[in-house]
C-alpha positions in Angstrom: -12.0 1.3 -8.8 -10.0 -1.4 -10.3 -7.3 -3.1 -8.3 -4.7 -1.5 -10.7 -6.0 1.9 -9.6 -5.6 0.9 -5.9 -2.0 -0.2 -6.7 -1.2 3.1 -8.5 -2.6 5.1 -5.6 -0.8 3.1 -3.0 2.5 3.3 -4.9 2.1 7.1 -5.0 1.6 7.1 -1.3 4.7 5.0 -0.8 6.7 7.4 -2.9 5.9 10.2 -0.4 7.4 8.2 2.5 10.4 6.6 0.7 12.8 9.1 2.3 12.2 7.6 5.7 14.0 4.5 7.1 12.2 1.4 5.7 10.4 0.4 9.0 9.2 4.0 9.5 8.0 4.2 5.9 6.1 0.9 6.3 4.4 2.2 9.4 3.6 5.5 7.7 2.1 3.9 4.6 0.1 1.3 6.7 -1.1 4.1 8.9 -2.3 6.1 5.9 -4.1 3.1 4.4 -5.7 2.4 7.7 -6.8 6.0 8.3 -7.8 7.2 4.9 -8.8 4.2 2.8 -12.2 2.6 3.1 -12.3 -1.1 3.7 -13.2 -2.0 0.2 -10.2 -0.1 -1.2 -7.9 -1.8 1.3 -9.4 -5.1 0.4 -8.7 -4.7 -3.3 -5.1 -3.7 -2.5 -4.7 -6.7 -0.2 -5.9 -8.9 -3.0 -3.4 -7.4 -5.4 -0.6 -8.0 -2.9 -1.8 -11.6 -2.3 -1.8 -12.2 -6.0 1.8 -11.0 -6.3 0.9 -8.2 -8.7 4.2 -7.2 -10.2 3.2 -3.5 -10.2 2.9 -3.4 -6.4 5.8 -1.4 -4.8 7.7 -3.6 -2.3 7.1 -0.9 0.3 3.4 -1.1 -0.3 3.5 -4.9 0.0 5.3 -4.6 3.4 2.7 -2.0 4.5 -0.2 -4.2 3.6 1.4 -7.1 5.5 1.6 -4.7 8.5 -2.1 -3.8 8.4 
């Protein structure tokens, strides 16, 4: 999967947790990424966040930093 696919998937996950307070949402998204994404997928998402991909949802970026 391309990094853009990882970003889209992560943004979709973040949308599911957006109703929570920010810190709880960050924890939930990071937990999902840790539990259900394989290391290669997480790595591609981490690269997208490190490259400041403008498509990355800020909640996703915060969750990646929390990993």
